[in-house]
mmCIF file as gemmi writes it, N, C-alpha and C atoms, coordinates in Angstrom:
data_model
loop_
_atom_site.group_PDB
_atom_site.id
_atom_site.type_symbol
_atom_site.label_atom_id
_atom_site.label_alt_id
_atom_site.label_comp_id
_atom_site.label_asym_id
_atom_site.label_entity_id
_atom_site.label_seq_id
_atom_site.pdbx_PDB_ins_code
_atom_site.Cartn_x
_atom_site.Cartn_y
_atom_site.Cartn_z
_atom_site.occupancy
_atom_site.B_iso_or_equiv
_atom_site.pdbx_formal_charge
_atom_site.auth_seq_id
_atom_site.auth_asym_id
_atom_site.pdbx_PDB_model_num
ATOM 1 N N . MET Axp A 1 ? 223.447 75.41 -135.734 1 0 ? 1 A 1
ATOM 2 C CA . MET Axp A 1 ? 222.412 75.123 -136.724 1 0 ? 1 A 1
ATOM 3 C C . MET Axp A 1 ? 221.09 75.203 -136.129 1 0 ? 1 A 1
ATOM 4 N N . THR Axp A 2 ? 220.16 75.515 -136.862 1 0 ? 2 A 1
ATOM 5 C CA . THR Axp A 2 ? 218.75 75.556 -136.438 1 0 ? 2 A 1
ATOM 6 C C . THR Axp A 2 ? 218.042 74.356 -136.743 1 0 ? 2 A 1
ATOM 7 N N . ASN Axp A 3 ? 216.857 74.117 -136.055 1 0 ? 3 A 1
ATOM 8 C CA . ASN Axp A 3 ? 215.984 73.043 -136.372 1 0 ? 3 A 1
ATOM 9 C C . ASN Axp A 3 ? 215.675 72.877 -137.774 1 0 ? 3 A 1
ATOM 10 N N . PHE Axp A 4 ? 215.339 74.039 -138.524 1 0 ? 4 A 1
ATOM 11 C CA . PHE Axp A 4 ? 215.008 74.014 -139.923 1 0 ? 4 A 1
ATOM 12 C C . PHE Axp A 4 ? 216.279 73.345 -140.682 1 0 ? 4 A 1
ATOM 13 N N . GLN Axp A 5 ? 217.522 73.827 -140.348 1 0 ? 5 A 1
ATOM 14 C CA . GLN Axp A 5 ? 218.609 73.264 -141.096 1 0 ? 5 A 1
ATOM 15 C C . GLN Axp A 5 ? 218.817 71.845 -141 1 0 ? 5 A 1
ATOM 16 N N . ILE Axp A 6 ? 218.518 71.335 -139.815 1 0 ? 6 A 1
ATOM 17 C CA . ILE Axp A 6 ? 218.657 69.906 -139.521 1 0 ? 6 A 1
ATOM 18 C C . ILE Axp A 6 ? 217.491 69.094 -140.154 1 0 ? 6 A 1
ATOM 19 N N . ASN Axp A 7 ? 216.246 69.637 -139.99 1 0 ? 7 A 1
ATOM 20 C CA . ASN Axp A 7 ? 215.092 68.87 -140.423 1 0 ? 7 A 1
ATOM 21 C C . ASN Axp A 7 ? 214.785 68.921 -141.823 1 0 ? 7 A 1
ATOM 22 N N . LYS Axp A 8 ? 215.371 69.882 -142.656 1 0 ? 8 A 1
ATOM 23 C CA . LYS Axp A 8 ? 215.075 70.083 -144.048 1 0 ? 8 A 1
ATOM 24 C C . LYS Axp A 8 ? 215.633 68.863 -144.922 1 0 ? 8 A 1
ATOM 25 N N . ASP Axp A 9 ? 216.484 68.072 -144.327 1 0 ? 9 A 1
ATOM 26 C CA . ASP Axp A 9 ? 217.01 66.952 -145.078 1 0 ? 9 A 1
ATOM 27 C C . ASP Axp A 9 ? 216.236 65.675 -144.733 1 0 ? 9 A 1
ATOM 28 N N . SER Axp A 10 ? 215.269 65.794 -143.788 1 0 ? 10 A 1
ATOM 29 C CA . SER Axp A 10 ? 214.468 64.57 -143.385 1 0 ? 10 A 1
ATOM 30 C C . SER Axp A 10 ? 213.622 64.182 -144.568 1 0 ? 10 A 1
ATOM 31 N N . GLU Axp A 11 ? 213.275 62.859 -144.734 1 0 ? 11 A 1
ATOM 32 C CA . GLU Axp A 11 ? 212.319 62.453 -145.79 1 0 ? 11 A 1
ATOM 33 C C . GLU Axp A 11 ? 210.924 62.758 -145.447 1 0 ? 11 A 1
ATOM 34 N N . LYS Axp A 12 ? 210.646 63.133 -144.101 1 0 ? 12 A 1
ATOM 35 C CA . LYS Axp A 12 ? 209.295 63.556 -143.755 1 0 ? 12 A 1
ATOM 36 C C . LYS Axp A 12 ? 209.117 65.073 -143.848 1 0 ? 12 A 1
ATOM 37 N N . PHE Axp A 13 ? 210.201 65.869 -144.292 1 0 ? 13 A 1
ATOM 38 C CA . PHE Axp A 13 ? 210.213 67.316 -144.366 1 0 ? 13 A 1
ATOM 39 C C . PHE Axp A 13 ? 209.024 67.812 -145.136 1 0 ? 13 A 1
ATOM 40 N N . LYS Axp A 14 ? 208.281 68.712 -144.605 1 0 ? 14 A 1
ATOM 41 C CA . LYS Axp A 14 ? 207.229 69.535 -145.281 1 0 ? 14 A 1
ATOM 42 C C . LYS Axp A 14 ? 207.434 70.916 -144.916 1 0 ? 14 A 1
ATOM 43 N N . GLU Axp A 15 ? 207.797 71.846 -145.945 1 0 ? 15 A 1
ATOM 44 C CA . GLU Axp A 15 ? 208.131 73.281 -145.574 1 0 ? 15 A 1
ATOM 45 C C . GLU Axp A 15 ? 207.035 74.001 -145.162 1 0 ? 15 A 1
ATOM 46 N N . ARG Axp A 16 ? 205.873 73.831 -145.801 1 0 ? 16 A 1
ATOM 47 C CA . ARG Axp A 16 ? 204.724 74.693 -145.576 1 0 ? 16 A 1
ATOM 48 C C . ARG Axp A 16 ? 203.523 73.821 -145.005 1 0 ? 16 A 1
ATOM 49 N N . LEU Axp A 17 ? 202.735 74.426 -144.291 1 0 ? 17 A 1
ATOM 50 C CA . LEU Axp A 17 ? 201.445 73.639 -143.713 1 0 ? 17 A 1
ATOM 51 C C . LEU Axp A 17 ? 200.308 74.017 -144.695 1 0 ? 17 A 1
ATOM 52 N N . ASP Axp A 18 ? 199.785 73.094 -145.384 1 0 ? 18 A 1
ATOM 53 C CA . ASP Axp A 18 ? 198.624 73.213 -146.179 1 0 ? 18 A 1
ATOM 54 C C . ASP Axp A 18 ? 197.467 72.676 -145.529 1 0 ? 18 A 1
ATOM 55 N N . ASP Axp A 19 ? 196.314 72.855 -145.846 1 0 ? 19 A 1
ATOM 56 C CA . ASP Axp A 19 ? 195.114 72.39 -145.066 1 0 ? 19 A 1
ATOM 57 C C . ASP Axp A 19 ? 195.01 70.849 -144.884 1 0 ? 19 A 1
ATOM 58 N N . GLU Axp A 20 ? 195.564 70.229 -145.962 1 0 ? 20 A 1
ATOM 59 C CA . GLU Axp A 20 ? 195.442 68.702 -145.966 1 0 ? 20 A 1
ATOM 60 C C . GLU Axp A 20 ? 196.706 67.991 -145.187 1 0 ? 20 A 1
ATOM 61 N N . GLU Axp A 21 ? 197.642 68.864 -144.942 1 0 ? 21 A 1
ATOM 62 C CA . GLU Axp A 21 ? 198.874 68.339 -144.278 1 0 ? 21 A 1
ATOM 63 C C . GLU Axp A 21 ? 198.756 68.168 -142.835 1 0 ? 21 A 1
ATOM 64 N N . ASP Axp A 22 ? 199.53 67.184 -142.277 1 0 ? 22 A 1
ATOM 65 C CA . ASP Axp A 22 ? 199.599 67.052 -140.853 1 0 ? 22 A 1
ATOM 66 C C . ASP Axp A 22 ? 200.414 68.091 -140.165 1 0 ? 22 A 1
ATOM 67 N N . GLU Axp A 23 ? 199.783 68.852 -139.324 1 0 ? 23 A 1
ATOM 68 C CA . GLU Axp A 23 ? 200.404 70.025 -138.575 1 0 ? 23 A 1
ATOM 69 C C . GLU Axp A 23 ? 201.569 69.509 -137.715 1 0 ? 23 A 1
ATOM 70 N N . LYS Axp A 24 ? 201.632 68.218 -137.381 1 0 ? 24 A 1
ATOM 71 C CA . LYS Axp A 24 ? 202.751 67.808 -136.473 1 0 ? 24 A 1
ATOM 72 C C . LYS Axp A 24 ? 203.989 67.469 -137.152 1 0 ? 24 A 1
ATOM 73 N N . THR Axp A 25 ? 203.967 67.363 -138.544 1 0 ? 25 A 1
ATOM 74 C CA . THR Axp A 25 ? 205.174 67.102 -139.351 1 0 ? 25 A 1
ATOM 75 C C . THR Axp A 25 ? 205.642 68.207 -140.143 1 0 ? 25 A 1
ATOM 76 N N . CYS Axp A 26 ? 204.868 69.398 -140.131 1 0 ? 26 A 1
ATOM 77 C CA . CYS Axp A 26 ? 205.27 70.455 -140.948 1 0 ? 26 A 1
ATOM 78 C C . CYS Axp A 26 ? 206.411 71.258 -140.219 1 0 ? 26 A 1
ATOM 79 N N . ILE Axp A 27 ? 207.37 71.795 -140.913 1 0 ? 27 A 1
ATOM 80 C CA . ILE Axp A 27 ? 208.385 72.518 -140.354 1 0 ? 27 A 1
ATOM 81 C C . ILE Axp A 27 ? 208.129 74.058 -140.143 1 0 ? 27 A 1
ATOM 82 N N . LYS Axp A 28 ? 207.38 74.609 -141.197 1 0 ? 28 A 1
ATOM 83 C CA . LYS Axp A 28 ? 207.075 76.11 -141.119 1 0 ? 28 A 1
ATOM 84 C C . LYS Axp A 28 ? 205.608 76.273 -141.322 1 0 ? 28 A 1
ATOM 85 N N . TRP Axp A 29 ? 205.06 77.087 -140.525 1 0 ? 29 A 1
ATOM 86 C CA . TRP Axp A 29 ? 203.678 77.44 -140.632 1 0 ? 29 A 1
ATOM 87 C C . TRP Axp A 29 ? 203.543 78.89 -140.985 1 0 ? 29 A 1
ATOM 88 N N . SER Axp A 30 ? 202.483 79.338 -141.68 1 0 ? 30 A 1
ATOM 89 C CA . SER Axp A 30 ? 202.222 80.729 -142.002 1 0 ? 30 A 1
ATOM 90 C C . SER Axp A 30 ? 201.718 81.235 -140.613 1 0 ? 30 A 1
ATOM 91 N N . VAL Axp A 31 ? 201.763 82.584 -140.497 1 0 ? 31 A 1
ATOM 92 C CA . VAL Axp A 31 ? 201.24 83.152 -139.409 1 0 ? 31 A 1
ATOM 93 C C . VAL Axp A 31 ? 199.726 82.955 -139.269 1 0 ? 31 A 1
ATOM 94 N N . LEU Axp A 32 ? 198.991 83.034 -140.346 1 0 ? 32 A 1
ATOM 95 C CA . LEU Axp A 32 ? 197.61 82.662 -140.328 1 0 ? 32 A 1
ATOM 96 C C . LEU Axp A 32 ? 197.354 81.273 -139.792 1 0 ? 32 A 1
ATOM 97 N N . LYS Axp A 33 ? 197.964 80.244 -140.323 1 0 ? 33 A 1
ATOM 98 C CA . LYS Axp A 33 ? 197.796 78.905 -139.837 1 0 ? 33 A 1
ATOM 99 C C . LYS Axp A 33 ? 198.109 78.803 -138.291 1 0 ? 33 A 1
ATOM 100 N N . PHE Axp A 34 ? 199.292 79.407 -137.877 1 0 ? 34 A 1
ATOM 101 C CA . PHE Axp A 34 ? 199.637 79.485 -136.481 1 0 ? 34 A 1
ATOM 102 C C . PHE Axp A 34 ? 198.538 80.055 -135.601 1 0 ? 34 A 1
ATOM 103 N N . LYS Axp A 35 ? 197.999 81.129 -136.102 1 0 ? 35 A 1
ATOM 104 C CA . LYS Axp A 35 ? 196.92 81.754 -135.315 1 0 ? 35 A 1
ATOM 105 C C . LYS Axp A 35 ? 195.64 80.851 -135.232 1 0 ? 35 A 1
ATOM 106 N N . GLN Axp A 36 ? 195.309 80.273 -136.383 1 0 ? 36 A 1
ATOM 107 C CA . GLN Axp A 36 ? 194.235 79.344 -136.402 1 0 ? 36 A 1
ATOM 108 C C . GLN Axp A 36 ? 194.377 78.198 -135.37 1 0 ? 36 A 1
ATOM 109 N N . TYR Axp A 37 ? 195.636 77.634 -135.362 1 0 ? 37 A 1
ATOM 110 C CA . TYR Axp A 37 ? 195.981 76.545 -134.536 1 0 ? 37 A 1
ATOM 111 C C . TYR Axp A 37 ? 195.852 76.955 -132.996 1 0 ? 37 A 1
ATOM 112 N N . LEU Axp A 38 ? 196.383 78.123 -132.72 1 0 ? 38 A 1
ATOM 113 C CA . LEU Axp A 38 ? 196.248 78.613 -131.269 1 0 ? 38 A 1
ATOM 114 C C . LEU Axp A 38 ? 194.758 78.876 -130.957 1 0 ? 38 A 1
ATOM 115 N N . GLN Axp A 39 ? 193.905 79.407 -131.885 1 0 ? 39 A 1
ATOM 116 C CA . GLN Axp A 39 ? 192.555 79.557 -131.558 1 0 ? 39 A 1
ATOM 117 C C . GLN Axp A 39 ? 191.896 78.275 -131.298 1 0 ? 39 A 1
ATOM 118 N N . LYS Axp A 40 ? 192.196 77.232 -132.076 1 0 ? 40 A 1
ATOM 119 C CA . LYS Axp A 40 ? 191.624 75.942 -131.816 1 0 ? 40 A 1
ATOM 120 C C . LYS Axp A 40 ? 191.912 75.41 -130.37 1 0 ? 40 A 1
ATOM 121 N N . LYS Axp A 41 ? 193.09 75.818 -129.899 1 0 ? 41 A 1
ATOM 122 C CA . LYS Axp A 41 ? 193.615 75.412 -128.639 1 0 ? 41 A 1
ATOM 123 C C . LYS Axp A 41 ? 192.955 76.262 -127.456 1 0 ? 41 A 1
ATOM 124 N N . GLY Axp A 42 ? 192.194 77.366 -127.811 1 0 ? 42 A 1
ATOM 125 C CA . GLY Axp A 42 ? 191.538 78.184 -126.878 1 0 ? 42 A 1
ATOM 126 C C . GLY Axp A 42 ? 192.374 79.362 -126.477 1 0 ? 42 A 1
ATOM 127 N N . VAL Axp A 43 ? 193.396 79.721 -127.231 1 0 ? 43 A 1
ATOM 128 C CA . VAL Axp A 43 ? 194.291 80.927 -126.904 1 0 ? 43 A 1
ATOM 129 C C . VAL Axp A 43 ? 193.629 82.179 -127.494 1 0 ? 43 A 1
ATOM 130 N N . ASP Axp A 44 ? 193.585 83.212 -126.732 1 0 ? 44 A 1
ATOM 131 C CA . ASP Axp A 44 ? 193.123 84.51 -127.17 1 0 ? 44 A 1
ATOM 132 C C . ASP Axp A 44 ? 194.335 85.136 -127.958 1 0 ? 44 A 1
ATOM 133 N N . VAL Axp A 45 ? 194.195 84.842 -129.326 1 0 ? 45 A 1
ATOM 134 C CA . VAL Axp A 45 ? 195.363 85.208 -130.232 1 0 ? 45 A 1
ATOM 135 C C . VAL Axp A 45 ? 195.512 86.785 -130.228 1 0 ? 45 A 1
ATOM 136 N N . GLU Axp A 46 ? 194.423 87.439 -130.358 1 0 ? 46 A 1
ATOM 137 C CA . GLU Axp A 46 ? 194.603 88.814 -130.424 1 0 ? 46 A 1
ATOM 138 C C . GLU Axp A 46 ? 195.351 89.481 -129.24 1 0 ? 46 A 1
ATOM 139 N N . GLU Axp A 47 ? 194.942 89.001 -128.053 1 0 ? 47 A 1
ATOM 140 C CA . GLU Axp A 47 ? 195.554 89.456 -126.751 1 0 ? 47 A 1
ATOM 141 C C . GLU Axp A 47 ? 197.009 88.972 -126.719 1 0 ? 47 A 1
ATOM 142 N N . MET Axp A 48 ? 197.389 87.759 -127.223 1 0 ? 48 A 1
ATOM 143 C CA . MET Axp A 48 ? 198.708 87.301 -127.245 1 0 ? 48 A 1
ATOM 144 C C . MET Axp A 48 ? 199.56 88.142 -128.167 1 0 ? 48 A 1
ATOM 145 N N . PHE Axp A 49 ? 199.049 88.52 -129.329 1 0 ? 49 A 1
ATOM 146 C CA . PHE Axp A 49 ? 199.884 89.29 -130.302 1 0 ? 49 A 1
ATOM 147 C C . PHE Axp A 49 ? 200.042 90.694 -129.773 1 0 ? 49 A 1
ATOM 148 N N . LEU Axp A 50 ? 199.084 91.181 -129.121 1 0 ? 50 A 1
ATOM 149 C CA . LEU Axp A 50 ? 199.229 92.553 -128.461 1 0 ? 50 A 1
ATOM 150 C C . LEU Axp A 50 ? 200.335 92.535 -127.459 1 0 ? 50 A 1
ATOM 151 N N . LYS Axp A 51 ? 200.418 91.46 -126.624 1 0 ? 51 A 1
ATOM 152 C CA . LYS Axp A 51 ? 201.542 91.35 -125.621 1 0 ? 51 A 1
ATOM 153 C C . LYS Axp A 51 ? 202.853 91.187 -126.348 1 0 ? 51 A 1
ATOM 154 N N . ILE Axp A 52 ? 202.876 90.433 -127.44 1 0 ? 52 A 1
ATOM 155 C CA . ILE Axp A 52 ? 204.17 90.334 -128.179 1 0 ? 52 A 1
ATOM 156 C C . ILE Axp A 52 ? 204.63 91.654 -128.649 1 0 ? 52 A 1
ATOM 157 N N . ASN Axp A 53 ? 203.684 92.341 -129.282 1 0 ? 53 A 1
ATOM 158 C CA . ASN Axp A 53 ? 203.98 93.606 -129.867 1 0 ? 53 A 1
ATOM 159 C C . ASN Axp A 53 ? 204.479 94.565 -128.697 1 0 ? 53 A 1
ATOM 160 N N . ASP Axp A 54 ? 203.899 94.584 -127.589 1 0 ? 54 A 1
ATOM 161 C CA . ASP Axp A 54 ? 204.293 95.377 -126.415 1 0 ? 54 A 1
ATOM 162 C C . ASP Axp A 54 ? 205.798 95.106 -125.965 1 0 ? 54 A 1
ATOM 163 N N . VAL Axp A 55 ? 206.127 93.839 -125.935 1 0 ? 55 A 1
ATOM 164 C CA . VAL Axp A 55 ? 207.52 93.323 -125.613 1 0 ? 55 A 1
ATOM 165 C C . VAL Axp A 55 ? 208.478 93.933 -126.645 1 0 ? 55 A 1
ATOM 166 N N . ILE Axp A 56 ? 208.062 93.785 -127.908 1 0 ? 56 A 1
ATOM 167 C CA . ILE Axp A 56 ? 208.898 94.248 -129.114 1 0 ? 56 A 1
ATOM 168 C C . ILE Axp A 56 ? 209.192 95.733 -128.904 1 0 ? 56 A 1
ATOM 169 N N . VAL Axp A 57 ? 208.142 96.523 -128.724 1 0 ? 57 A 1
ATOM 170 C CA . VAL Axp A 57 ? 208.225 97.967 -128.618 1 0 ? 57 A 1
ATOM 171 C C . VAL Axp A 57 ? 209.105 98.38 -127.37 1 0 ? 57 A 1
ATOM 172 N N . LYS Axp A 58 ? 208.789 97.685 -126.299 1 0 ? 58 A 1
ATOM 173 C CA . LYS Axp A 58 ? 209.747 98.005 -125.068 1 0 ? 58 A 1
ATOM 174 C C . LYS Axp A 58 ? 211.156 97.592 -125.298 1 0 ? 58 A 1
ATOM 175 N N . THR Axp A 59 ? 211.475 96.464 -126.101 1 0 ? 59 A 1
ATOM 176 C CA . THR Axp A 59 ? 212.779 96.151 -126.342 1 0 ? 59 A 1
ATOM 177 C C . THR Axp A 59 ? 213.508 97.226 -127.295 1 0 ? 59 A 1
ATOM 178 N N . VAL Axp A 60 ? 212.805 97.718 -128.238 1 0 ? 60 A 1
ATOM 179 C CA . VAL Axp A 60 ? 213.339 98.686 -129.145 1 0 ? 60 A 1
ATOM 180 C C . VAL Axp A 60 ? 213.648 100.013 -128.255 1 0 ? 60 A 1
ATOM 181 N N . ILE Axp A 61 ? 212.685 100.399 -127.443 1 0 ? 61 A 1
ATOM 182 C CA . ILE Axp A 61 ? 212.839 101.615 -126.675 1 0 ? 61 A 1
ATOM 183 C C . ILE Axp A 61 ? 214.041 101.505 -125.759 1 0 ? 61 A 1
ATOM 184 N N . SER Axp A 62 ? 214.336 100.233 -125.256 1 0 ? 62 A 1
ATOM 185 C CA . SER Axp A 62 ? 215.432 100.058 -124.305 1 0 ? 62 A 1
ATOM 186 C C . SER Axp A 62 ? 216.766 100.284 -124.935 1 0 ? 62 A 1
ATOM 187 N N . PHE Axp A 63 ? 216.923 100.126 -126.211 1 0 ? 63 A 1
ATOM 188 C CA . PHE Axp A 63 ? 218.286 100.388 -126.847 1 0 ? 63 A 1
ATOM 189 C C . PHE Axp A 63 ? 218.259 101.532 -127.767 1 0 ? 63 A 1
ATOM 190 N N . GLU Axp A 64 ? 217.144 102.273 -127.836 1 0 ? 64 A 1
ATOM 191 C CA . GLU Axp A 64 ? 217.048 103.423 -128.827 1 0 ? 64 A 1
ATOM 192 C C . GLU Axp A 64 ? 218.064 104.399 -128.521 1 0 ? 64 A 1
ATOM 193 N N . ALA Axp A 65 ? 218.406 104.771 -127.35 1 0 ? 65 A 1
ATOM 194 C CA . ALA Axp A 65 ? 219.331 105.911 -126.978 1 0 ? 65 A 1
ATOM 195 C C . ALA Axp A 65 ? 220.809 105.422 -127.508 1 0 ? 65 A 1
ATOM 196 N N . HIS Axp A 66 ? 221.081 104.197 -127.168 1 0 ? 66 A 1
ATOM 197 C CA . HIS Axp A 66 ? 222.46 103.674 -127.613 1 0 ? 66 A 1
ATOM 198 C C . HIS Axp A 66 ? 222.494 103.64 -129.038 1 0 ? 66 A 1
ATOM 199 N N . LEU Axp A 67 ? 221.499 103.133 -129.691 1 0 ? 67 A 1
ATOM 200 C CA . LEU Axp A 67 ? 221.534 103.09 -131.197 1 0 ? 67 A 1
ATOM 201 C C . LEU Axp A 67 ? 221.726 104.461 -131.794 1 0 ? 67 A 1
ATOM 202 N N . MET Axp A 68 ? 220.912 105.424 -131.388 1 0 ? 68 A 1
ATOM 203 C CA . MET Axp A 68 ? 220.952 106.748 -131.863 1 0 ? 68 A 1
ATOM 204 C C . MET Axp A 68 ? 222.254 107.487 -131.66 1 0 ? 68 A 1
ATOM 205 N N . SER Axp A 69 ? 222.931 107.203 -130.508 1 0 ? 69 A 1
ATOM 206 C CA . SER Axp A 69 ? 224.258 107.753 -130.218 1 0 ? 69 A 1
ATOM 207 C C . SER Axp A 69 ? 225.338 107.172 -131.215 1 0 ? 69 A 1
ATOM 208 N N . LYS Axp A 70 ? 225.086 106.067 -131.826 1 0 ? 70 A 1
ATOM 209 C CA . LYS Axp A 70 ? 225.988 105.519 -132.805 1 0 ? 70 A 1
ATOM 210 C C . LYS Axp A 70 ? 225.764 106.054 -134.202 1 0 ? 70 A 1
ATOM 211 N N . VAL Axp A 71 ? 224.564 106.492 -134.446 1 0 ? 71 A 1
ATOM 212 C CA . VAL Axp A 71 ? 224.201 106.975 -135.716 1 0 ? 71 A 1
ATOM 213 C C . VAL Axp A 71 ? 224.591 108.403 -135.908 1 0 ? 71 A 1
ATOM 214 N N . TYR Axp A 72 ? 224.519 109.213 -134.896 1 0 ? 72 A 1
ATOM 215 C CA . TYR Axp A 72 ? 224.696 110.652 -135.026 1 0 ? 72 A 1
ATOM 216 C C . TYR Axp A 72 ? 226.024 110.927 -134.266 1 0 ? 72 A 1
């Protein structure tokens, strides 16, 4: 089970973070709200997302040959 599956039955459950809602009790945040939160904490969000993208690209490259051998 995931945290979402467990927490969705809580009486304090809030699926989405709206401007007026408490960010500590919300279960899911939009990417925009998450970026805004990180910016408030002093994180260089653009740099962080570039690094995340880099990891994703390198991960896909690492299994590309194996994947393509199964396709063709």
